[in-house]
N, CA, C and O atoms as CSV, one atom per row, in Angstrom:
chain,resi,resn,atom,element,x,y,z
A,1,MET,N,N,-5.390,18.758,26.730
A,1,MET,CA,C,-5.826,17.388,26.587
A,1,MET,C,C,-6.486,17.156,25.224
A,1,MET,O,O,-6.237,16.141,24.573
A,2,ALA,N,N,-7.325,18.102,24.799
A,2,ALA,CA,C,-8.005,17.963,23.521
A,2,ALA,C,C,-7.011,18.012,22.368
A,2,ALA,O,O,-7.184,17.306,21.375
A,3,ASP,N,N,-5.966,18.840,22.486
A,3,ASP,CA,C,-4.960,18.922,21.428
A,3,ASP,C,C,-4.195,17.618,21.288
A,3,ASP,O,O,-3.831,17.229,20.178
A,4,LYS,N,N,-3.946,16.938,22.399
A,4,LYS,CA,C,-3.227,15.672,22.361
A,4,LYS,C,C,-4.066,14.601,21.653
A,4,LYS,O,O,-3.542,13.835,20.843
A,5,ASN,N,N,-5.361,14.550,21.959
A,5,ASN,CA,C,-6.249,13.595,21.301
A,5,ASN,C,C,-6.404,13.910,19.820
A,5,ASN,O,O,-6.469,13.004,18.988
A,6,LEU,N,N,-6.462,15.193,19.498
A,6,LEU,CA,C,-6.564,15.593,18.101
A,6,LEU,C,C,-5.315,15.162,17.339
A,6,LEU,O,O,-5.408,14.705,16.200
A,7,GLY,N,N,-4.159,15.305,17.957
A,7,GLY,CA,C,-2.912,14.887,17.330
A,7,GLY,C,C,-2.880,13.395,17.056
A,7,GLY,O,O,-2.368,12.962,16.024
A,8,LYS,N,N,-3.426,12.602,17.976
A,8,LYS,CA,C,-3.488,11.148,17.776
A,8,LYS,C,C,-4.384,10.804,16.593
A,8,LYS,O,O,-4.047,9.957,15.766
A,9,TRP,N,N,-5.531,11.475,16.527
A,9,TRP,CA,C,-6.462,11.216,15.429
A,9,TRP,C,C,-5.856,11.602,14.095
A,9,TRP,O,O,-6.000,10.877,13.110
A,10,VAL,N,N,-5.186,12.731,14.055
A,10,VAL,CA,C,-4.565,13.178,12.815
A,10,VAL,C,C,-3.503,12.177,12.370
A,10,VAL,O,O,-3.403,11.865,11.184
A,11,LYS,N,N,-2.720,11.679,13.305
A,11,LYS,CA,C,-1.682,10.698,12.991
A,11,LYS,C,C,-2.301,9.402,12.467
A,11,LYS,O,O,-1.813,8.835,11.489
A,12,LEU,N,N,-3.374,8.929,13.111
A,12,LEU,CA,C,-4.027,7.702,12.663
A,12,LEU,C,C,-4.674,7.860,11.286
A,12,LEU,O,O,-4.603,6.954,10.455
A,13,ILE,N,N,-5.292,8.987,11.054
A,13,ILE,CA,C,-5.896,9.250,9.740
A,13,ILE,C,C,-4.815,9.327,8.673
A,13,ILE,O,O,-4.995,8.833,7.561
A,14,SER,N,N,-3.702,9.943,9.012
A,14,SER,CA,C,-2.583,10.046,8.080
A,14,SER,C,C,-2.053,8.665,7.700
A,14,SER,O,O,-1.812,8.390,6.524
A,15,VAL,N,N,-1.873,7.806,8.688
A,15,VAL,CA,C,-1.379,6.446,8.423
A,15,VAL,C,C,-2.400,5.663,7.599
A,15,VAL,O,O,-2.032,4.970,6.650
A,16,GLY,N,N,-3.658,5.769,7.952
A,16,GLY,CA,C,-4.704,5.057,7.215
A,16,GLY,C,C,-4.820,5.495,5.775
A,16,GLY,O,O,-4.942,4.654,4.884
A,17,SER,N,N,-4.785,6.785,5.525
A,17,SER,CA,C,-4.882,7.263,4.148
A,17,SER,C,C,-3.615,6.936,3.366
A,17,SER,O,O,-3.678,6.651,2.170
A,18,SER,N,N,-2.473,6.974,4.031
A,18,SER,CA,C,-1.224,6.609,3.374
A,18,SER,C,C,-1.266,5.149,2.938
A,18,SER,O,O,-0.859,4.826,1.822
A,19,PHE,N,N,-1.749,4.272,3.797
A,19,PHE,CA,C,-1.855,2.861,3.441
A,19,PHE,C,C,-2.805,2.663,2.272
A,19,PHE,O,O,-2.499,1.916,1.343
A,20,THR,N,N,-3.951,3.322,2.311
A,20,THR,CA,C,-4.949,3.163,1.259
A,20,THR,C,C,-4.401,3.592,-0.092
A,20,THR,O,O,-4.541,2.876,-1.083
A,21,VAL,N,N,-3.780,4.753,-0.126
A,21,VAL,CA,C,-3.227,5.267,-1.380
A,21,VAL,C,C,-2.093,4.370,-1.879
A,21,VAL,O,O,-2.001,4.089,-3.073
A,22,THR,N,N,-1.239,3.926,-0.969
A,22,THR,CA,C,-0.123,3.065,-1.364
A,22,THR,C,C,-0.610,1.729,-1.903
A,22,THR,O,O,-0.131,1.270,-2.940
A,23,LEU,N,N,-1.554,1.100,-1.213
A,23,LEU,CA,C,-2.072,-0.186,-1.664
A,23,LEU,C,C,-2.752,-0.054,-3.029
A,23,LEU,O,O,-2.519,-0.865,-3.926
A,24,ALA,N,N,-3.583,0.959,-3.177
A,24,ALA,CA,C,-4.264,1.168,-4.459
A,24,ALA,C,C,-3.257,1.478,-5.563
A,24,ALA,O,O,-3.374,0.959,-6.673
A,25,GLY,N,N,-2.274,2.318,-5.266
A,25,GLY,CA,C,-1.266,2.675,-6.272
A,25,GLY,C,C,-0.452,1.479,-6.719
A,25,GLY,O,O,-0.187,1.316,-7.910
A,26,LEU,N,N,-0.052,0.639,-5.770
A,26,LEU,CA,C,0.722,-0.545,-6.133
A,26,LEU,C,C,-0.103,-1.541,-6.945
A,26,LEU,O,O,0.393,-2.108,-7.919
A,27,ALA,N,N,-1.348,-1.755,-6.556
A,27,ALA,CA,C,-2.204,-2.693,-7.294
A,27,ALA,C,C,-2.517,-2.168,-8.692
A,27,ALA,O,O,-2.462,-2.924,-9.663
A,28,ILE,N,N,-2.843,-0.891,-8.803
A,28,ILE,CA,C,-3.154,-0.310,-10.114
A,28,ILE,C,C,-1.900,-0.257,-10.983
A,28,ILE,O,O,-1.952,-0.544,-12.179
A,29,GLY,N,N,-0.776,0.113,-10.375
A,29,GLY,CA,C,0.485,0.125,-11.118
A,29,GLY,C,C,0.845,-1.258,-11.618
A,29,GLY,O,O,1.303,-1.409,-12.750
A,30,GLY,N,N,0.643,-2.279,-10.779
A,30,GLY,CA,C,0.892,-3.658,-11.196
A,30,GLY,C,C,-0.012,-4.074,-12.337
A,30,GLY,O,O,0.416,-4.776,-13.253
A,31,TYR,N,N,-1.258,-3.642,-12.284
A,31,TYR,CA,C,-2.194,-3.971,-13.361
A,31,TYR,C,C,-1.735,-3.378,-14.690
A,31,TYR,O,O,-1.662,-4.083,-15.696
A,32,PHE,N,N,-1.429,-2.092,-14.691
A,32,PHE,CA,C,-1.069,-1.444,-15.948
A,32,PHE,C,C,0.282,-1.926,-16.473
A,32,PHE,O,O,0.440,-2.119,-17.679
A,33,LEU,N,N,1.245,-2.120,-15.597
A,33,LEU,CA,C,2.537,-2.634,-16.033
A,33,LEU,C,C,2.390,-4.069,-16.541
A,33,LEU,O,O,2.971,-4.428,-17.566
A,34,GLY,N,N,1.621,-4.882,-15.833
A,34,GLY,CA,C,1.376,-6.256,-16.276
A,34,GLY,C,C,0.642,-6.315,-17.597
A,34,GLY,O,O,0.966,-7.128,-18.461
A,35,ARG,N,N,-0.338,-5.461,-17.751
A,35,ARG,CA,C,-1.091,-5.422,-19.017
A,35,ARG,C,C,-0.187,-5.018,-20.170
A,35,ARG,O,O,-0.257,-5.590,-21.258
A,36,PHE,N,N,0.667,-4.023,-19.922
A,36,PHE,CA,C,1.604,-3.585,-20.952
A,36,PHE,C,C,2.525,-4.735,-21.357
A,36,PHE,O,O,2.713,-4.994,-22.546
A,37,LEU,N,N,3.097,-5.423,-20.368
A,37,LEU,CA,C,3.998,-6.536,-20.671
A,37,LEU,C,C,3.268,-7.682,-21.362
A,37,LEU,O,O,3.800,-8.296,-22.287
A,38,ASP,N,N,2.045,-7.971,-20.909
A,38,ASP,CA,C,1.268,-9.042,-21.542
A,38,ASP,C,C,0.965,-8.732,-22.997
A,38,ASP,O,O,1.063,-9.614,-23.850
A,39,LEU,N,N,0.600,-7.495,-23.293
A,39,LEU,CA,C,0.297,-7.126,-24.676
A,39,LEU,C,C,1.558,-7.156,-25.539
A,39,LEU,O,O,1.502,-7.543,-26.706
A,40,LYS,N,N,2.681,-6.755,-24.977
A,40,LYS,CA,C,3.942,-6.783,-25.732
A,40,LYS,C,C,4.383,-8.216,-26.014
A,40,LYS,O,O,4.866,-8.518,-27.106
A,41,LEU,N,N,4.218,-9.100,-25.028
A,41,LEU,CA,C,4.685,-10.476,-25.167
A,41,LEU,C,C,3.603,-11.430,-25.666
A,41,LEU,O,O,3.899,-12.566,-26.036
A,42,GLY,N,N,2.351,-10.974,-25.676
A,42,GLY,CA,C,1.248,-11.795,-26.177
A,42,GLY,C,C,0.872,-12.952,-25.261
A,42,GLY,O,O,0.455,-14.006,-25.741
A,43,ILE,N,N,1.013,-12.772,-23.952
A,43,ILE,CA,C,0.681,-13.855,-23.009
A,43,ILE,C,C,-0.332,-13.396,-21.967
A,43,ILE,O,O,-0.226,-13.753,-20.794
A,44,PHE,N,N,-1.307,-12.610,-22.394
A,44,PHE,CA,C,-2.329,-12.085,-21.492
A,44,PHE,C,C,-3.026,-13.228,-20.776
A,44,PHE,O,O,-3.361,-14.194,-21.462
A,45,PRO,N,N,-3.271,-13.228,-19.530
A,45,PRO,CA,C,-3.149,-12.277,-18.435
A,45,PRO,C,C,-2.060,-12.636,-17.414
A,45,PRO,O,O,-2.198,-12.295,-16.240
A,46,VAL,N,N,-1.003,-13.301,-17.822
A,46,VAL,CA,C,-0.007,-13.807,-16.875
A,46,VAL,C,C,0.615,-12.697,-16.043
A,46,VAL,O,O,0.522,-12.723,-14.815
A,47,PHE,N,N,1.251,-11.716,-16.692
A,47,PHE,CA,C,1.917,-10.650,-15.950
A,47,PHE,C,C,0.918,-9.724,-15.258
A,47,PHE,O,O,1.220,-9.172,-14.200
A,48,THR,N,N,-0.242,-9.553,-15.830
A,48,THR,CA,C,-1.262,-8.714,-15.190
A,48,THR,C,C,-1.613,-9.267,-13.811
A,48,THR,O,O,-1.639,-8.529,-12.826
A,49,ILE,N,N,-1.877,-10.550,-13.749
A,49,ILE,CA,C,-2.243,-11.174,-12.469
A,49,ILE,C,C,-1.056,-11.182,-11.514
A,49,ILE,O,O,-1.195,-10.825,-10.344
A,50,LEU,N,N,0.112,-11.590,-12.011
A,50,LEU,CA,C,1.291,-11.667,-11.146
A,50,LEU,C,C,1.673,-10.312,-10.565
A,50,LEU,O,O,1.956,-10.211,-9.371
A,51,LEU,N,N,1.684,-9.281,-11.382
A,51,LEU,CA,C,2.099,-7.968,-10.892
A,51,LEU,C,C,1.034,-7.316,-10.008
A,51,LEU,O,O,1.369,-6.555,-9.101
A,52,MET,N,N,-0.237,-7.605,-10.261
A,52,MET,CA,C,-1.272,-7.107,-9.348
A,52,MET,C,C,-1.130,-7.762,-7.979
A,52,MET,O,O,-1.228,-7.085,-6.956
A,53,LEU,N,N,-0.902,-9.068,-7.952
A,53,LEU,CA,C,-0.702,-9.767,-6.689
A,53,LEU,C,C,0.552,-9.262,-5.982
A,53,LEU,O,O,0.559,-9.098,-4.762
A,54,ALA,N,N,1.605,-9.018,-6.746
A,54,ALA,CA,C,2.831,-8.471,-6.151
A,54,ALA,C,C,2.559,-7.109,-5.534
A,54,ALA,O,O,3.081,-6.804,-4.461
A,55,GLY,N,N,1.752,-6.287,-6.192
A,55,GLY,CA,C,1.400,-4.980,-5.655
A,55,GLY,C,C,0.617,-5.085,-4.356
A,55,GLY,O,O,0.861,-4.327,-3.418
A,56,VAL,N,N,-0.314,-6.015,-4.299
A,56,VAL,CA,C,-1.105,-6.206,-3.077
A,56,VAL,C,C,-0.208,-6.718,-1.947
A,56,VAL,O,O,-0.317,-6.265,-0.808
A,57,ILE,N,N,0.673,-7.659,-2.266
A,57,ILE,CA,C,1.587,-8.197,-1.246
A,57,ILE,C,C,2.506,-7.108,-0.727
A,57,ILE,O,O,2.720,-7.006,0.481
A,58,LEU,N,N,3.049,-6.298,-1.614
A,58,LEU,CA,C,3.897,-5.182,-1.177
A,58,LEU,C,C,3.110,-4.185,-0.334
A,58,LEU,O,O,3.649,-3.617,0.615
A,59,GLY,N,N,1.839,-3.968,-0.672
A,59,GLY,CA,C,0.994,-3.083,0.121
A,59,GLY,C,C,0.773,-3.608,1.527
A,59,GLY,O,O,0.783,-2.839,2.488
A,60,VAL,N,N,0.575,-4.910,1.655
A,60,VAL,CA,C,0.389,-5.511,2.975
A,60,VAL,C,C,1.688,-5.429,3.781
A,60,VAL,O,O,1.660,-5.164,4.983
A,61,ILE,N,N,2.822,-5.657,3.119
A,61,ILE,CA,C,4.114,-5.517,3.793
A,61,ILE,C,C,4.292,-4.084,4.286
A,61,ILE,O,O,4.775,-3.861,5.396
A,62,TYR,N,N,3.905,-3.123,3.466
A,62,TYR,CA,C,3.985,-1.718,3.867
A,62,TYR,C,C,3.084,-1.438,5.071
A,62,TYR,O,O,3.460,-0.687,5.970
A,63,LEU,N,N,1.906,-2.036,5.085
A,63,LEU,CA,C,0.991,-1.859,6.213
A,63,LEU,C,C,1.614,-2.385,7.501
A,63,LEU,O,O,1.593,-1.705,8.527
A,64,VAL,N,N,2.168,-3.597,7.448
A,64,VAL,CA,C,2.783,-4.190,8.636
A,64,VAL,C,C,3.960,-3.331,9.100
A,64,VAL,O,O,4.111,-3.080,10.296
A,65,TRP,N,N,4.777,-2.888,8.175
A,65,TRP,CA,C,5.927,-2.044,8.503
A,65,TRP,C,C,5.463,-0.728,9.140
A,65,TRP,O,O,6.055,-0.269,10.118
A,66,SER,N,N,4.421,-0.132,8.595
A,66,SER,CA,C,3.907,1.133,9.130
A,66,SER,C,C,3.353,0.955,10.540
A,66,SER,O,O,3.580,1.797,11.409
A,67,ILE,N,N,2.633,-0.130,10.767
A,67,ILE,CA,C,2.078,-0.383,12.096
A,67,ILE,C,C,3.200,-0.618,13.098
A,67,ILE,O,O,3.141,-0.115,14.220
A,68,MET,N,N,4.216,-1.372,12.710
A,68,MET,CA,C,5.349,-1.606,13.604
A,68,MET,C,C,6.065,-0.297,13.931
A,68,MET,O,O,6.459,-0.067,15.074
A,69,LYS,N,N,6.230,0.548,12.932
A,69,LYS,CA,C,6.869,1.839,13.134
A,69,LYS,C,C,6.019,2.733,14.044
A,69,LYS,O,O,6.550,3.442,14.899
A,70,LEU,N,N,4.702,2.693,13.853
A,70,LEU,CA,C,3.789,3.482,14.677
A,70,LEU,C,C,3.818,3.004,16.130
A,70,LEU,O,O,3.829,3.817,17.054
A,71,GLU,N,N,3.830,1.706,16.325
A,71,GLU,CA,C,3.886,1.151,17.675
A,71,GLU,C,C,5.215,1.500,18.359
A,71,GLU,O,O,5.245,1.803,19.552
A,72,LYS,N,N,6.293,1.455,17.604
A,72,LYS,CA,C,7.604,1.776,18.169
A,72,LYS,C,C,7.646,3.249,18.600
A,72,LYS,O,O,8.178,3.567,19.663
A,73,SER,N,N,7.091,4.141,17.782
A,73,SER,CA,C,7.080,5.563,18.134
A,73,SER,C,C,6.144,5.840,19.307
A,73,SER,O,O,6.347,6.791,20.062
A,74,LYS,N,N,5.114,5.000,19.456
A,74,LYS,CA,C,4.182,5.169,20.578
A,74,LYS,C,C,4.846,4.776,21.895
A,74,LYS,O,O,4.565,5.367,22.938
A,75,ASP,N,N,5.730,3.776,21.843
A,75,ASP,CA,C,6.426,3.332,23.049
A,75,ASP,C,C,7.449,4.349,23.532
A,75,ASP,O,O,7.725,4.430,24.729
A,76,GLU,N,N,8.009,5.120,22.618
A,76,GLU,CA,C,9.067,6.074,23.013
A,76,GLU,C,C,8.537,7.351,23.588
A,76,GLU,O,O,9.314,8.231,23.957
């Protein structure tokens, strides 16, 4: 019984840390890519803001997808 509960906790921690790293990576990646494009094109902060928002939106989509996948595996 304890091993089963431990497995659930490990799975939840894994999903939570995966979401955190993915969201942070997408937002930071959007920032640096946007900053690079803004400096090249001379239109700071247009791409920085747009790509950071795109990163956050993609992170939220990933969260929803992960939760749906987790719920589906829990039902089976």
